[in-house]
N, C-alpha and C positions, 0 to 999 in steps of 0.2 A: 187592172187600171184601164180606163178608157183612153184611146189614142188621142194625142193632142199635137198641135203645131208649136214648135219651140223656136224662139228667136232671141237675139241679144241686142241690147241698146248700149251705146258707148258714150252718148252725150245726153244731158238732161233734156234739151229741147226735142230731141228725137224721141225720147221716151214719152214726153207729154203729148207729142203729135200722135203717136201710136195709140195712146190711151183715149184719145178723143174721137177715134173712128167708131163706126157702128159695131163692127165685129171686134170689139176691143179685147186685148189680151189681159190676163191676170198677172200682175208683177210678182216675181219670185226672186228672193235673195238667198237667205240661209235655208229656207224651205222647211224649217223644223216643225212648223204647224201645218202648212199648206200640203206638204207631201203626205202627211198622215191622213188629212181629210180626203185627199184624192184616193189613197189606198182603200179607205173605208167607204168610198163612193158617196161621201157626204156632199162634196162639191165636185163637179165634173167639167172643168174648164176645157174649152176647145183650143185655146191658145195660151201659151205662157210666154212672158217677156222677162228674160234674165236681165236684172238691173245691177248685177254685181260689178260691172265695168264702169258705172257712173262715178264721178269724183265727189262722193258724198260721205267719205269716211273720216273727215278731219274733225279734230277736237281743238277748239281755239278760244282765246279770250274774246269777249265782246267789249265794245267801247264803254258800256255802262258799268263794267265791273263784273258782269255775268259771264257765262260760259256757253258756247255753242257745241252741241253734240251732233255730229253728222249722222244722218239716218242709217248709213251703211257701216258705221263703226260697229264692230262686234261687241256683244255684251261683255265678254271677258276683258277685251281691250279697254272698254269704257270703265269698268270697275277698277282696273289696274292702272288707269292713267294717273300720273302724279297730281294733276290739277283737280281731278275728281276726288281722289283720296284725301287731299289736303283741305279742300274747300267745301266738298259735298259728301262727306263720309256716310251720311244717311243713305244716299243713292248707292254708293259702293257696297254698303252692307246689304241693302235690299237685293241688288243684282246677284250678289254671291249667295243669297239665300235661295235662289231659284235654280231649278233644273240640275244639270251636272256640268262639269267642266267641259266635256265634249260638246254638249249642246250649246253652252254659252260661247264656245269658240266658233260656232256656226251662226247662231242667232244674231240678228241685227237689232239696233235700237228701234228703227221704224217698224220692223216686223213684230217686235215685242208689243208695240201699241196696237197692232192689227190682229194679234192672235185671238182666236175664238174660244168660247167656253169649253171646258172639258166635261160638261154634263153628259153622263152616259146615254141618256135618252136622245141627245143631239147626235151622238156618234153612232147610234144604232138605227140604221135606215128602216128597220122593221118596227120601230116604235114611233108613237105619235110625238111630234115636236113642232110647235108653232114657229120656232126659230129656223128650223130646217125646211119645213113645209107649212107655210102659214095656213091656218084654219084646220089643221089636223088635230089640235089639242096639245095639252102639256102632260106628258106621261109622268113627269116628276111630281106634279102637284099633289097627286094622291098615291104616288109610288114611293120608292125608296129614295128619300131626299135628304140624307144625312149631310151631304156636302153643300146643300143649296142655300139660297139667299134668305135673309130675315129682314132686309130693309129694301125699300124701293121696288118691291115686287108688284106684279099685276096678275090677274087671272089668266093671262096668256103665257107667262114665263116666270120661273123662279131661279133661273140660272145665275151663276156668279162669274165675274171676270177673273181669270186665273193668274194674272201677272203680279209679281212682286215689284218689279221695276216701276210699274205704273202707280203703285200705291205711294212710293217715295216721290215720284214726279208730281203727284197730286198735292202732297204735303209741301213740296218746294214751290208750288205754283208755277210750274214750267209753262212754256208756250210752244205749241206745235206749229212748225213752219211748213206749209204745203204750197205746191205749185200746180197750176192748171192752165187751161187755155186762156183764162181771164187774168192770169198773172199770179202774184204771190198773195197768200192769205195766212194770217196769224190767228191761231185758235187757242184761246186760254185753255189750259189742260182740263179744267172742270167742265168745259163745254165740248170736249172732244168725244168722250164716250157718252152713250145714251142709256137711260133707263128703258125697260122693255115696253111699258105702256101697251098700246094696241098693236104695235109694230115691232115685235121682238126680233124680227129678221134683220133689222138694222142695228148694228153694234155701235156705230159712231156717226159723226157728222161729216166725214170725208166724202166728197163726191166721187163717183166712179172714174172720172177723168182727171182726178187730182193725185199727186204723188207726194208723200212725206219726204222732205229733203233735210230737215234738221229739227232739233229740239233745243230751245233756248232756256237756260237756267238763269234766274234773277241773281243779283249780287248776294242776297241773303242765303247762306247755305246752312246755318245752324250748326257749324262745325264744333262749337263748344258744348252744346247741349242738344243731343239727339238720341233717338232710339229707333231701331227697327226690330220689332218682336214678332216672331212667327210661330204659331202653334200648329203642329201638323201631326199626322199619325206616325211618322218615322222621321228620323233626324235629317235625312237628306233625300233629294229627288222625290219630293212629295208636295202637292199643292196645299195651300194654307186652309185649315179649318177657319182660323181667324188670324189676321195679322194687323199690326198697327205701326204706322210711320209717324213719328213725333219730332217736331222741331220747336225748341224753346229759347227765348231770350230772357235772361235774368239780370236785374240791376239791383244791387244792394239787397239781395235775397228775395226780391219780389218779381213775379212774372210780368214782363212788359209786352211779350208777344208770344203767341202759341199757334202752332199748326198741327192738326191731327188728321190723318187719313186712315181708314180701315180697309182691309182687303179680306176676301173670302166671305163677305156678308151681303154683297149686292152685285148688280149687273155692271157696276163701274166702281172705281175707288170712291169710298163714302166719306164726305166731309160735311160739317155743320158749322158755319161761321159763328152762330150763337154759342155753341159749345166752346169754341176756341176763345171767343170774347169773354166768356164767363171766368176764365182763368186769369185774365189780365187784372193786375192790381192786388193779387193774392199771393201770399207766400206758398210755396209748394207744401202740400199736405193732403191727408186723406179726405177731408171734407171738400176741398176744392176739386180734387181728382174725381171723387164720387159724383159731384154735381155735374162736372163736364161729361162723365160717362153716361149719366142719366139723360142729359140733353142729346148726346150723340145717338142714343138708342131709342129715342122717342119713336113710337110707332113700330118698333121691332116686333115681328110676328113669325113664329115658327110654323112648320107644316107637318109636325109630328116627329119624325126621326131627327130633325135639326133643331128641336126646341132648346136643346142644351146650349146652342150657340149664343143665346141671349145672355145668359149668365157668364159664359166663357168670354164673350166680348167685353163685358163689364170688367172682368178681372184683367184681361189683356190691356185694356185702356189704362186702368189704374197703374198696372205694373210698368207699362211703357212710359207713362208720364213720370213716374217715380225715377225710372232709370235715366230719362232724358234730363231731369233736373239735377241728377248727381254730377258732381264736379270731377269724378274719377274717370270719365270716358276719355278715350284717345281715338284719333282718326282710324278708320278701317284699314 
């Protein structure tokens, strides 16, 4: 591991000030992704800023009926929080589907948003990767790409975002609260992560001098009708081949509101408002679910080894919608 300078921040303004200087440090909290990247020499920061001492781990009610999740609240604590379990069981279930208990006890909410792809070509510094080294090529595009994206790809990158938590946050339409030298900025969740395009090295829209301080959840939590369905190679401690987070509102047996986000299929959690709107006004059923799945998967394209993901995604969407519309669900 390359030597680096380590320091700690104990107040948010101090952390923001340090991130604004030319030789800015890289923030570290749980380190569950960053330390792996450093060990593999994928990223080689010269300075690390420990932000664990910042007062950003609170989970509290918002005036509008929503809930604020502190950026430094640990994933396990968030999933186990009584307000999250009661009002946002979709989020609790998604978090508990990821990693292991040990990792969730270290990983933070803000760090979960910032984690990078687990593409093996990205992690292997001897392989070409436009995300790691722009202009070097994409080894996965014509290599072994079974875990890779089928939606929103480009000729530069077909990596997927690895988070389970983020898929649920996308379906819940969360808002990311960040602070920088210019003050506070509120980023709708669907605008936080980026598709690769011509600049796959940029994972999100956060500026280098900004810090995630919280995630706000809206009042609607879909606690009565939700599903988080994750298909993976083994039952635990594995990234999704395909996952789906679904929130549904039903009135007199008719869908009045629907939110669907897919994981494991794109560079960011994947949503399509037209697919969601297609469900409104319909009773739950195979025809409505199939139509929504077809709309969500418009333009899906495999790269060989991952062709199976298109049909798998269709089945996951239909099953998750059927599960969410069931009345037998209980909070996580």
